[in-house]
C-alpha positions as a printed Julia matrix, in Angstrom:
113×3 Matrix{Float64}:
 -24.91   7.08  46.7
 -28.66   7.56  47.1
 -29.86   8.92  43.62
 -33.39   9.91  42.96
 -35.27   7.16  40.96
 -38.92   7.95  40.64
 -39.45   5.45  37.88
 -38.09   2.28  39.83
 -39.6    3.48  43.16
 -43.14   4.57  42.08
 -43.98   4.39  38.32
 -42.89   0.81  37.08
 -44.27  -0.95  40.32
 -47.47   1.15  39.71
 -47.54   2.7   43.15
 -48.96   5.87  41.4
 -51.39   6.11  38.63
 -50.06   6.77  35.18
 -51.87   6.53  31.98
 -50.01   3.67  30.1
 -49.61   4.3   26.33
 -47.43   1.29  25.39
 -45.97  -1.48  27.53
 -43.7   -4.34  26.77
 -41.66  -6.6   28.94
 -38.8   -4.29  28.92
 -40.11  -0.64  28.17
 -42.91   1.4   29.47
 -44.35   4.52  28.06
 -46.81   6.59  29.75
 -48.21  10.18  30.43
 -46.99  11.53  33.84
 -49.57  12.58  36.39
 -48.29  16.03  36.3
 -48.17  17.94  32.76
 -44.52  18.7   31.85
 -43.07  19.94  28.49
 -46.17  20.38  26.5
 -49.86  19.78  26.06
 -48.77  16.16  24.86
 -45.94  14.82  27.19
 -45.18  11.03  27.07
 -42.21   9.55  29.06
 -40.52   6.26  27.91
 -38.47   4.42  30.22
 -36.67   0.86  30.22
 -38.07  -1.2   32.87
 -34.86  -2.59  34.15
 -32.86   0.1   35.9
 -30.43   1.95  33.62
 -28.84   4.91  35.18
 -28.49   7.06  32.0
 -28.16   6.87  28.18
 -24.5    6.61  28.77
 -25.05   3.24  30.43
 -27.62   1.71  28.08
 -26.93  -1.69  26.51
 -27.34  -1.53  22.89
 -29.91  -4.34  22.67
 -32.09  -2.79  25.03
 -31.61   0.62  23.48
 -32.94  -0.58  20.14
 -36.05  -1.77  21.86
 -36.36   1.41  23.75
 -35.9    3.5   20.49
 -38.6    1.54  18.76
 -41.03   2.27  21.17
 -39.98   6.14  21.32
 -40.47   5.92  17.48
 -43.97   4.74  17.87
 -44.97   7.52  20.4
 -43.26  10.19  18.44
 -45.16   9.0   15.28
 -48.41   9.19  17.19
 -47.5   12.78  18.6
 -46.6   13.9   15.1
 -49.71  12.57  13.37
 -51.84  14.45  15.95
 -49.76  17.59  16.6
 -47.59  17.85  13.24
 -44.37  17.32  15.05
 -42.73  16.62  18.42
 -39.59  16.92  20.41
 -37.66  13.9   21.84
 -35.29  14.52  24.61
 -33.28  12.96  27.09
 -30.52  14.29  29.61
 -27.12  13.02  30.97
 -24.74  13.81  33.63
 -25.51  17.0   35.69
 -28.59  17.85  33.45
 -30.24  14.58  34.46
 -32.81  15.29  37.33
 -33.56  11.62  37.81
 -31.06   8.98  37.75
 -33.03   6.55  35.67
 -32.86   6.93  31.97
 -36.14   8.46  30.69
 -36.97   9.99  27.17
 -39.53  12.76  26.99
 -41.59  12.93  23.81
 -43.37  16.38  24.04
 -45.56  18.18  21.5
 -47.99  21.22  21.41
 -48.08  24.27  23.27
 -45.31  24.64  26.05
 -42.51  22.83  24.25
 -39.14  24.45  24.15
 -38.48  26.57  20.9
 -35.07  27.28  19.48
 -34.37  31.08  19.33
 -33.91  32.28  15.78
 -31.47  35.29  15.38
């Protein structure tokens, strides 16, 4: 099955210009070229292809989560808080695990009743 993977096809090999915030041999954290979920939007991906959170090796997961923590701490220090989100299954629009860290105007808010 030919599934969309913008991260492997364009981002990780740097075929498009992204603002890199943090990079290790296994993980890349960057601001996407088109704004997304908030005024602050960072995407964190494993560099090796991992289809979704459900297929993530725990050792790589620990490293990925450490980078997500760093990015979230920076967003929280700057904006007072942030959201961390990933999707799986039919909710996942790109078949490469990616974690969104979003803050500021434009993030989803829970509806209070």
